[in-house]
N, C-alpha and C positions, 0 to 999 in steps of 0.2 A: 722759099718765102714763107714768112710767119703767118699764123692764123689767128683767130679770135674765137674762144670758147665762151659758153654760157652755161652755168650750173644752176640748178634750183628745181623747184617743183614745177611739173608740166605747165599749168596754167600761167605761171609766172613768166616762163620763158619761150613757149611755143612761138610767140611773134617775131622773135629774133632770127629765126630760120628764114623769114622772108627777106631778111636783109642779108642774108649769105653767110650769118654766123653759124658755127656749129654749136648745136644745143645737146645738152646732156641732162635729162630729166633724172633727178635723184633727190630723195627725201630723207633716206636713212644716214645718219652721221658717219657710220663706218664706210659705207658705200661711197659717200661724198669725199671723205678723206683719201680713199683709195684712188678715186677717179680724179681727184685734184692733183695728186702726186704724179698720176700717169700722164695727166695733160702737161703738167710743169716739165716733165721730163722729155717732152716730145716738142713738136713745132710751134707751140702756142706762145705767143708773146703777150697776150692779154687774155686774162681769164675774168669774166664778170660772174659774180656769185650773189644770190639773193641774201638780203641782209639776215633773214631768219635761218637759213642754212649756214652761213657764215658764223653765226652766233653759236652754233653747235659744234664747230670745228675751229675755233679761234686759235688754238695751239698749233694746228697745222698751217693756218694762214700765216701765222707769226713766223714759222720757220722759212717760209718763202719770201718774207719781206726783207730778208738780209741779202737776197740774190737780186741781180739787175734784171733778169727776166725769169719768169713772166711777171707782168704787172697785175696784181690781184686787185679787182675793182668791186665794191660792194654796191648793189643796186636794189632799190625796193622791190618788192614782189607784190603779189595781189593782195596779201594780207596788210600791206600798209607800209609806210615809212617810219623806220625806228630812229632815224637819225644817225646810225652808225656809219653810213656810207659818206655823208658830209664830214662827220668827225674824223673818218680815215683820210679824206682828201686833206682836210685841214692840217693833220698832223704830218702828212707827207710834204706839204708845201712849207710848213714850218721847218721842218728837218732840212730841207732842200735850201732855204733861203736864210735860215737862221732866225726867223721872227715870224710872228703870227700875223701874215698880212691880210687874211680873209676878214678878220674881225677887228677893227681898229677901235680905239678907245676915244673917238672924237666926240 
């Protein structure tokens, strides 16, 4: 059975543990990249990562986007929403359906 992981600073992710998700508090980019690849090679189908941490390891996340699993999804942290998560979802939908259906020009 696949599992769900959450990466980011402790204050941003500790609540996810109450939902039964596996949390991995990391703040350093090198440590985060290492943990991301460890999780991706294991039994995790979805990896949530805070936007601020994702910004520091974008090149590592880009490598995983070419694979079917895991899905790497950006979430806002306690520092706020940068908009990167929504942008990432929009790009994924656009790639999947061939057009930008989230932002119509009506």
